[in-house]
N, C-alpha and C positions, 0 to 999 in steps of 0.2 A: 786261643780263640775264646771269646766270651760265651757265656751260657746262652744268651739270646741268639747269637750267631749260629751256635750248634743246633739249637732248636729249629731255626729257620732252614738250615742246611738239611736237616733230617726231613722236614716237611717237603722241601723241593725235591729231594731224592724220591720220596713216596709219590709225589706228583708226577715225576717222569715215568715211574713204573705204571701208574694208572693210565697216563696218556698214551703209552705204547699200544694199549689194547682198546682204548675208548676213542671213538671218533663220531662226530655228528654228521648226519645226512639230512637231506631235505625232508624225508619221511619221518626221521627220528633225530631231531637236532640235539646237541649236547647242552645240558644245563650246568653251568659252572657257578660255584659259590666262592666268594671271597669274604672273609670276615676280618675286621680290624677290631681294635679294642672298643671303639665307640659305634661302629656301623657294620652293616652287612650288605653286600652287593651281589646280585644275581644277573647272569646273562644267558640267553639261549642262542647258541651259535650253530650255523651250518658250516662245518669245516670244509666241505667240498668247494663251496663258493667263497668261503672266507668272510662271511657276513654275519653280523649280529642281528638276529631277528627281533628279539624282545629283550628288554632289560628292566630291572626294578631295583631299588635300593632304599635304605632307611634315610637317605639324605633328602628325599623329595619333601617339599613343604606344601601343605594345603591338601594333599591327597587323602591322607589319613592322620588324624590327631594321635592315634595310638602309636604310629610309627615314630613321630617326632618326640613323643614323651619317653618311649621305651626303645630307643634305637639300638642299644647295645645289649639287649637281653632276649630271652626266648619269646616273650610276647611280641616284641618288635620283629623278630625273625618270622614269627607266624603271620603277622600282618603283611610283611613283605612277600611271603609265599602266597597269601591270598590275593594280593595285588598282582603278582606275576601270573597267577592262574587266570584271573579275569582278562589280562592282556593276551595270554596264550589262546584263550577261547575266542577272542576277537579275531585273531589271526588264523583260527581254524586248526590249531595244533593241539593234539590230544595225547601225544606220547613223546617223552623225552628220555635221553640217556643221562643219568645223574652223575656228574663229575664233582666229587667232594674236594678236589683240589689239594689233596694231601692232608686234609684235616680229618680228625676222627669223626665217625658218624655218631655224633653225640651233641647234645645241647642245641645250639642255634642252627647248626647244619642239619640236624635231624628234624628240627621244628619246621624248617623250610620244606623239606621233603614231605613231611606228614601233612602240612597245610595244602600242598599241591595234590596229594592223594585224596584228601578230604573234599577238595573242590572238583575231583573227577579227572585229574590229569595223571596219566600213567607214568610212574617214575621207576 
């Protein structure tokens, strides 16, 4: 098995352990984060209904210049977190359950959570 496949397998194992205990409801939906080498994607999901309520990513063009310039680093992740927070406020959601999706709570994943907290969303 290649090193990259081992790394992915370990992340997926951690992801399964996290998802056993974590579920999103209408009152506290689940915020999941996916990061690739160049971009970061966030979704807020109500698992009981199986519906994505809000999403944001570094792929959007025109919303924020910061995101398009810094899509794969901490500054871009912070901008995505701020964008997601504004969309959550529009929907009236103030509390989410943070699903780090098997990634370490470090770097870009941490930047998204801290940006949400700074904007007043309970993570």
